[in-house]
Structure formats: structure tokens, C-alpha cells
N, CA, C and O of each residue as an XYZ file, in Angstrom:
524
protein
N     -54.428      6.455      7.971
C     -54.721      5.281      7.181
C     -54.268      5.528      5.744
O     -54.570      6.567      5.157
N     -53.552      4.576      5.197
C     -53.041      4.699      3.827
C     -54.010      4.060      2.842
O     -54.653      3.050      3.130
N     -54.091      4.676      1.687
C     -54.867      4.080      0.604
C     -54.052      2.954     -0.019
O     -52.841      2.886      0.194
N     -54.689      2.068     -0.786
C     -53.922      1.005     -1.450
C     -52.822      1.555     -2.367
O     -51.743      0.972     -2.462
N     -53.095      2.660     -3.030
C     -52.082      3.265     -3.916
C     -50.882      3.752     -3.096
O     -49.736      3.558     -3.499
N     -51.141      4.375     -1.964
C     -50.056      4.848     -1.111
C     -49.267      3.682     -0.536
O     -48.043      3.751     -0.426
N     -49.966      2.605     -0.165
C     -49.297      1.421      0.358
C     -48.352      0.827     -0.683
O     -47.232      0.432     -0.359
N     -48.811      0.767     -1.943
C     -47.952      0.272     -3.028
C     -46.743      1.179     -3.213
O     -45.625      0.698     -3.393
N     -46.963      2.488     -3.168
C     -45.863      3.443     -3.331
C     -44.832      3.275     -2.212
O     -43.627      3.323     -2.459
N     -45.311      3.078     -0.989
C     -44.399      2.889      0.139
C     -43.608      1.602     -0.040
O     -42.412      1.568      0.250
N     -44.252      0.550     -0.507
C     -43.536     -0.714     -0.733
C     -42.459     -0.547     -1.802
O     -41.376     -1.122     -1.691
N     -42.755      0.235     -2.830
C     -41.750      0.494     -3.873
C     -40.561      1.246     -3.272
O     -39.409      0.909     -3.544
N     -40.840      2.258     -2.461
C     -39.763      3.035     -1.836
C     -38.929      2.148     -0.917
O     -37.701      2.236     -0.924
N     -39.576      1.299     -0.130
C     -38.848      0.384      0.753
C     -38.015     -0.582     -0.082
O     -36.880     -0.890      0.280
N     -38.564     -1.059     -1.190
C     -37.791     -1.933     -2.087
C     -36.565     -1.227     -2.632
O     -35.494     -1.827     -2.725
N     -36.710      0.052     -2.997
C     -35.562      0.826     -3.487
C     -34.525      1.026     -2.381
O     -33.322      0.981     -2.638
N     -34.992      1.244     -1.157
C     -34.057      1.369     -0.033
C     -33.254      0.086      0.151
O     -32.037      0.128      0.333
N     -33.935     -1.045      0.104
C     -33.261     -2.334      0.276
C     -32.284     -2.587     -0.870
O     -31.168     -3.056     -0.646
N     -32.701     -2.277     -2.095
C     -31.813     -2.470     -3.249
C     -30.587     -1.561     -3.148
O     -29.465     -1.993     -3.412
N     -30.806     -0.301     -2.766
C     -29.685      0.626     -2.603
C     -28.738      0.180     -1.519
O     -27.521      0.297     -1.656
N     -29.297     -0.332     -0.439
C     -28.463     -0.831      0.646
C     -27.655     -2.047      0.205
O     -26.478     -2.170      0.545
N     -28.279     -2.940     -0.548
C     -27.570     -4.131     -1.042
C     -26.408     -3.731     -1.951
O     -25.325     -4.309     -1.864
N     -26.627     -2.757     -2.812
C     -25.541     -2.301     -3.684
C     -24.452     -1.586     -2.883
O     -23.269     -1.697     -3.206
N     -24.846     -0.856     -1.845
C     -23.855     -0.211     -0.985
C     -22.986     -1.224     -0.271
O     -21.772     -1.051     -0.162
N     -23.613     -2.282      0.215
C     -22.852     -3.354      0.872
C     -21.939     -4.038     -0.145
O     -20.799     -4.373      0.176
N     -22.431     -4.246     -1.372
C     -21.593     -4.837     -2.421
C     -20.397     -3.944     -2.723
O     -19.282     -4.430     -2.911
N     -20.632     -2.644     -2.769
C     -19.546     -1.691     -3.010
C     -18.496     -1.754     -1.905
O     -17.296     -1.770     -2.180
N     -18.954     -1.790     -0.653
C     -18.011     -1.882      0.472
C     -17.254     -3.205      0.427
O     -16.050     -3.243      0.681
N     -17.950     -4.280      0.109
C     -17.292     -5.594      0.038
C     -16.257     -5.622     -1.083
O     -15.150     -6.126     -0.897
N     -16.620     -5.080     -2.252
C     -15.651     -5.029     -3.357
C     -14.434     -4.196     -2.983
O     -13.303     -4.542     -3.324
N     -14.676     -3.103     -2.281
C     -13.572     -2.248     -1.858
C     -12.621     -3.014     -0.944
O     -11.403     -2.890     -1.068
N     -13.172     -3.801     -0.032
C     -12.333     -4.545      0.899
C     -11.651     -5.745      0.245
O     -10.469     -5.997      0.476
N     -12.400     -6.478     -0.570
C     -11.835     -7.669     -1.217
C     -10.754     -7.284     -2.227
O      -9.717     -7.942     -2.319
N     -11.000     -6.231     -2.970
C     -10.053     -5.801     -4.013
C      -9.275     -4.566     -3.570
O      -8.938     -3.711     -4.389
N      -8.989     -4.475     -2.265
C      -8.328     -3.281     -1.747
C      -6.969     -3.035     -2.391
O      -6.576     -1.881     -2.557
N      -6.256     -4.069     -2.752
C      -4.955     -3.893     -3.414
C      -5.095     -3.192     -4.750
O      -4.317     -2.294     -5.071
N      -6.083     -3.599     -5.529
C      -6.324     -2.958     -6.828
C      -6.759     -1.502     -6.659
O      -6.310     -0.621     -7.392
N      -7.636     -1.262     -5.687
C      -8.120      0.102     -5.459
C      -6.974      0.992     -4.993
O      -6.841      2.125     -5.454
N      -6.142      0.481     -4.077
C      -4.997      1.273     -3.603
C      -4.011      1.553     -4.733
O      -3.474      2.656     -4.831
N      -3.771      0.555     -5.585
C      -2.866      0.769     -6.726
C      -3.427      1.855     -7.645
O      -2.683      2.707     -8.132
N      -4.725      1.823     -7.877
C      -5.368      2.854     -8.712
C      -5.206      4.225     -8.071
O      -4.847      5.190     -8.746
N      -5.470      4.314     -6.770
C      -5.365      5.602     -6.082
C      -3.930      6.108     -6.056
O      -3.696      7.307     -6.210
N      -2.965      5.213     -5.863
C      -1.551      5.641     -5.871
C      -1.130      6.132     -7.249
O      -0.377      7.098     -7.369
N      -1.620      5.462     -8.283
C      -1.312      5.884     -9.658
C      -1.929      7.252     -9.938
O      -1.304      8.108    -10.566
N      -3.135      7.446     -9.477
C      -3.864      8.695     -9.718
C      -3.306      9.856     -8.897
O      -3.295     10.999     -9.354
N      -2.845      9.558     -7.687
C      -2.312     10.585     -6.778
C      -0.944     10.130     -6.264
O      -0.833      9.685     -5.122
N       0.094     10.236     -7.091
C       1.412      9.719     -6.702
C       2.016     10.411     -5.476
O       2.856      9.821     -4.796
N       1.611     11.634     -5.186
C       2.171     12.357     -4.049
C       1.443     12.063     -2.738
O       1.891     12.493     -1.675
N       0.348     11.351     -2.799
C      -0.441     11.074     -1.597
C       0.264     10.059     -0.704
O       1.012      9.203     -1.175
N       0.012     10.176      0.579
C       0.579      9.252      1.562
C      -0.125      7.894      1.435
O      -1.337      7.821      1.636
N       0.604      6.818      1.106
C      -0.032      5.497      0.952
C      -0.744      5.022      2.219
O      -1.779      4.361      2.134
N      -0.206      5.348      3.379
C      -0.862      4.942      4.635
C      -2.203      5.652      4.802
O      -3.174      5.054      5.265
N      -2.251      6.929      4.424
C      -3.514      7.678      4.518
C      -4.544      7.105      3.545
O      -5.721      6.986      3.885
N      -4.102      6.751      2.337
C      -5.024      6.141      1.373
C      -5.572      4.822      1.910
O      -6.763      4.539      1.781
N      -4.705      4.022      2.508
C      -5.138      2.729      3.052
C      -6.125      2.918      4.203
O      -7.117      2.194      4.294
N      -5.858      3.890      5.086
C      -6.782      4.151      6.197
C      -8.147      4.567      5.679
O      -9.172      4.098      6.173
N      -8.163      5.436      4.694
C      -9.428      5.895      4.111
C     -10.186      4.734      3.497
O     -11.408      4.653      3.625
N      -9.484      3.848      2.840
C     -10.117      2.705      2.185
C     -10.740      1.755      3.203
O     -11.828      1.229      2.971
N     -10.064      1.531      4.323
C     -10.575      0.598      5.333
C     -11.748      1.159      6.115
O     -12.449      0.399      6.784
N     -11.986      2.459      6.055
C     -13.122      3.042      6.776
C     -14.426      2.955      5.989
O     -15.470      3.351      6.506
N     -14.399      2.457      4.775
C     -15.603      2.391      3.935
C     -16.759      1.604      4.558
O     -17.899      2.055      4.451
N     -16.535      0.465      5.195
C     -17.672     -0.300      5.743
C     -18.409      0.398      6.884
O     -19.591      0.127      7.100
N     -17.750      1.280      7.613
C     -18.384      1.920      8.771
C     -19.610      2.738      8.356
O     -20.680      2.543      8.931
N     -19.495      3.653      7.372
C     -20.701      4.385      6.978
C     -21.790      3.472      6.419
O     -22.978      3.746      6.587
N     -21.389      2.388      5.757
C     -22.381      1.457      5.218
C     -23.193      0.844      6.357
O     -24.411      0.712      6.237
N     -22.544      0.467      7.457
C     -23.266     -0.104      8.596
C     -24.186      0.926      9.253
O     -25.294      0.590      9.670
N     -23.732      2.171      9.343
C     -24.571      3.229      9.906
C     -25.799      3.432      9.024
O     -26.920      3.524      9.523
N     -25.581      3.502      7.719
C     -26.698      3.681      6.787
C     -27.647      2.485      6.846
O     -28.861      2.654      6.737
N     -27.109      1.289      7.014
C     -27.962      0.094      7.118
C     -28.917      0.220      8.299
O     -30.104     -0.085      8.177
N     -28.405      0.666      9.431
C     -29.277      0.872     10.593
C     -30.322      1.933     10.344
O     -31.482      1.766     10.720
N     -29.923      3.023      9.712
C     -30.881      4.086      9.397
C     -31.934      3.609      8.402
O     -33.119      3.903      8.562
N     -31.510      2.879      7.380
C     -32.461      2.371      6.388
C     -33.475      1.441      7.039
O     -34.667      1.510      6.741
N     -33.004      0.574      7.927
C     -33.906     -0.350      8.607
C     -34.957      0.431      9.403
O     -36.147      0.120      9.351
N     -34.505      1.436     10.131
C     -35.404      2.245     10.943
C     -36.389      3.018     10.067
O     -37.589      3.026     10.343
N     -35.893      3.665      9.017
C     -36.759      4.448      8.128
C     -37.753      3.539      7.406
O     -38.915      3.913      7.246
N     -37.328      2.363      6.970
C     -38.231      1.440      6.277
C     -39.367      1.022      7.209
O     -40.520      0.958      6.783
N     -39.063      0.742      8.452
C     -40.119      0.376      9.408
C     -41.093      1.527      9.605
O     -42.305      1.319      9.663
N     -40.563      2.739      9.708
C     -41.436      3.918      9.884
C     -42.287      4.157      8.631
O     -43.461      4.514      8.731
N     -41.694      3.961      7.470
C     -42.464      4.114      6.227
C     -43.621      3.125      6.171
O     -44.753      3.494      5.860
N     -43.325      1.873      6.474
C     -44.367      0.846      6.439
C     -45.453      1.107      7.477
O     -46.587      0.656      7.318
N     -45.109      1.835      8.542
C     -46.095      2.202      9.557
C     -46.912      3.420      9.132
O     -47.891      3.771      9.791
N     -46.512      4.069      8.029
C     -47.270      5.210      7.514
C     -46.831      6.563      8.026
O     -47.604      7.518      7.943
N     -45.629      6.688      8.551
C     -45.140      7.957      9.104
C     -44.711      8.906      7.983
O     -43.825      8.582      7.193
N     -45.345     10.078      7.921
C     -45.020     11.066      6.893
C     -43.591     11.560      7.042
O     -42.913     11.784      6.039
N     -43.118     11.734      8.266
C     -41.749     12.218      8.489
C     -40.711     11.257      7.909
O     -39.664     11.690      7.430
N     -40.995      9.973      7.951
C     -40.070      8.983      7.378
C     -39.969      9.186      5.872
O     -38.888      9.068      5.295
N     -41.090      9.490      5.242
C     -41.074      9.744      3.800
C     -40.205     10.961      3.491
O     -39.428     10.951      2.537
N     -40.342     12.006      4.304
C     -39.526     13.216      4.106
C     -38.041     12.897      4.320
O     -37.193     13.408      3.589
N     -37.720     12.062      5.309
C     -36.326     11.683      5.554
C     -35.740     10.928      4.364
O     -34.577     11.116      4.008
N     -36.558     10.074      3.757
C     -36.083      9.340      2.579
C     -35.735     10.314      1.462
O     -34.729     10.135      0.775
N     -36.537     11.317      1.278
C     -36.255     12.306      0.230
C     -34.967     13.071      0.524
O     -34.170     13.316     -0.381
N     -34.764     13.446      1.779
C     -33.542     14.168      2.158
C     -32.325     13.280      1.962
O     -31.319     13.718      1.405
N     -32.409     12.028      2.418
C     -31.287     11.091      2.258
C     -31.015     10.847      0.775
O     -29.860     10.689      0.379
N     -32.059     10.816     -0.047
C     -31.883     10.612     -1.485
C     -31.075     11.745     -2.106
O     -30.166     11.508     -2.903
N     -31.408     12.956     -1.741
C     -30.681     14.107     -2.284
C     -29.230     14.092     -1.804
O     -28.312     14.304     -2.597
N     -29.020     13.842     -0.511
C     -27.651     13.798      0.019
C     -26.844     12.667     -0.609
O     -25.666     12.842     -0.920
N     -27.472     11.511     -0.795
C     -26.786     10.387     -1.445
C     -26.416     10.701     -2.878
O     -25.331     10.342     -3.337
N     -27.307     11.366     -3.583
C     -27.035     11.749     -4.968
C     -25.844     12.698     -5.040
O     -24.980     12.547     -5.904
N     -25.793     13.670     -4.140
C     -24.669     14.615     -4.104
C     -23.371     13.883     -3.750
O     -22.333     14.140     -4.361
N     -23.420     12.979     -2.775
C     -22.216     12.245     -2.360
C     -21.674     11.386     -3.492
O     -20.466     11.360     -3.726
N     -22.550     10.686     -4.192
C     -22.089      9.839     -5.302
C     -21.571     10.706     -6.437
O     -20.604     10.335     -7.103
N     -22.192     11.847     -6.667
C     -21.678     12.784     -7.673
C     -20.257     13.217     -7.340
O     -19.406     13.304     -8.225
N     -20.001     13.490     -6.062
C     -18.654     13.867     -5.643
C     -17.676     12.712     -5.883
O     -16.547     12.943     -6.315
N     -18.102     11.465     -5.606
C     -17.223     10.314     -5.846
C     -16.865     10.187     -7.322
O     -15.728      9.862     -7.665
N     -17.836     10.445     -8.193
C     -17.559     10.377     -9.633
C     -16.585     11.469    -10.058
O     -15.640     11.213    -10.805
N     -16.818     12.671     -9.583
C     -15.981     13.808     -9.984
C     -14.567     13.687     -9.421
O     -13.597     14.029    -10.096
N     -14.451     13.201     -8.182
C     -13.134     13.134     -7.552
C     -12.229     12.104     -8.220
O     -11.007     12.254     -8.206
N     -12.811     11.069     -8.798
C     -12.000     10.049     -9.467
C     -11.125      9.264     -8.513
O     -10.091      8.733     -8.918
N     -11.521      9.180     -7.251
C     -10.714      8.486     -6.263
C     -10.810      6.976     -6.320
O     -10.049      6.279     -5.648
N     -11.731      6.463     -7.110
C     -11.925      5.020     -7.200
C     -11.932      4.601     -8.665
O     -12.248      5.406     -9.540
N     -11.582      3.335     -8.939
C     -11.606      2.842    -10.325
C     -13.028      2.900    -10.903
O     -14.012      2.949    -10.165
N     -13.108      2.893    -12.229
C     -14.406      3.028    -12.903
C     -15.407      1.959    -12.481
O     -16.590      2.255    -12.307
N     -14.944      0.709    -12.312
C     -15.863     -0.378    -11.969
C     -16.470     -0.191    -10.589
O     -17.611     -0.589    -10.355
N     -15.715      0.412     -9.670
C     -16.248      0.661     -8.340
C     -17.175      1.875     -8.358
O     -18.153      1.920     -7.612
N     -16.877      2.844     -9.194
C     -17.758      4.009     -9.310
C     -19.108      3.622     -9.893
O     -20.126      4.216     -9.538
N     -19.132      2.626    -10.790
C     -20.402      2.153    -11.349
C     -21.268      1.560    -10.236
O     -22.462      1.849    -10.155
N     -20.669      0.737     -9.384
C     -21.425      0.147     -8.270
C     -21.880      1.237     -7.316
O     -23.018      1.215     -6.848
N     -21.002      2.190     -7.021
C     -21.370      3.275     -6.115
C     -22.495      4.115     -6.704
O     -23.403      4.529     -5.983
N     -22.442      4.368     -7.997
C     -23.498      5.141     -8.658
C     -24.819      4.404     -8.663
O     -25.881      5.015     -8.543
N     -24.753      3.090     -8.801
C     -25.979      2.295     -8.792
C     -26.605      2.251     -7.414
O     -27.819      2.090     -7.284
N     -25.786      2.394     -6.384
C     -26.318      2.292     -5.022
C     -26.851      3.616     -4.508
O     -27.385      3.670     -3.400
N     -26.721      4.686     -5.282
C     -27.256      5.971     -4.842
C     -28.759      5.868     -4.704
O     -29.427      5.393     -5.623
N     -29.314      6.304     -3.571
C     -30.750      6.196     -3.379
C     -31.501      7.045     -4.391
O     -31.109      8.174     -4.686
N     -32.575      6.495     -4.914
C     -33.411      7.223     -5.859
C     -34.411      8.060     -5.096
O     -34.914      7.651     -4.050
N     -34.691      9.224     -5.621
C     -35.670     10.073     -4.994
C     -37.070      9.582     -5.324
O     -37.424      9.519     -6.501
N     -37.875      9.232     -4.335
C     -39.217      8.743     -4.611
C     -40.072      9.814     -5.261
O     -39.996     10.982     -4.880
N     -40.869      9.440     -6.219
C     -41.685     10.389     -6.961
C     -43.161     10.316     -6.586
O     -43.936     11.197     -6.959
N     -43.559      9.283     -5.856
C     -44.977      9.138     -5.544
C     -45.367     10.021     -4.376
O     -44.509     10.572     -3.686
N     -46.702     10.155     -4.154
C     -47.150     11.002     -3.061
C     -46.944     10.337     -1.721
O     -47.026      9.115     -1.601
N     -46.674     11.152     -0.707
C     -46.444     10.593      0.619
C     -47.729     10.037      1.209
O     -48.824     10.427      0.803
N     -47.597      9.119      2.174
C     -48.796      8.571      2.819
C     -49.494      9.621      3.656
O     -50.522      9.337      4.271
């Protein structure tokens, strides 16, 4: 049984998951809609890279977003049910997401405007106590 404080904390974490997912979907959509601009940026940044390989990499962006969407939905339901393991999974995913977005910033593979969206969509590590 969760206390009211824990219930509020879980709702905040679920809200952050939904917000992060929405920004991730926005990032994938921007990547697809503005794929010409992103490819031009990547070709300018890496003139020796194979343009076909860059294009293939760019088109695979929505796949991980859909996988993460399914995981977020499942974890959010488990969190709302009060499962401690779900809370631990959120913390692990937060750390992995933070590292992944850090790598995207350092690699410079995407234009600055897309990196801002990607950085905003990185899951935040929850600070409240678990249920």
C-alpha cells in the first residue's frame, strides 16, 4: 500500500516518463520530416562517410522510439500499481538514457536544434523515495 506522498511521487515520475516519450517522438518526427537537412549536416560534418549508410542510420530512428514507447507504457502501469521493481527499472533507464544522450551530444552527428530536442527527451532520474 502506498502512502499519499508516494502516490504523488509515482504520478510525477509517470508524468516525466510521458513527457520524455513525447519529446522522443518529436525528435524522431523532426528527424524524419527534416531528413534532408539532417543528412546535409551529417555529410558536411563527415565528408568521407557513405551517404547511403548515413541515410539508413537516419531512417532507423523511429524503431527504438517505438520500442521505448512500449516499455514506458508497461513500466508506467507497473509504477501506478506500486511495483518497486518498476521504480528501479525507471532509475536504470534514466541513467542509460542520460549516457546515450551524452554520447549524441559529444558525437555531433546531429544538428544543434535536434540535439536540443534529444537532450530534452532524456529521462530524468527520479529523486523521490520508491513506493
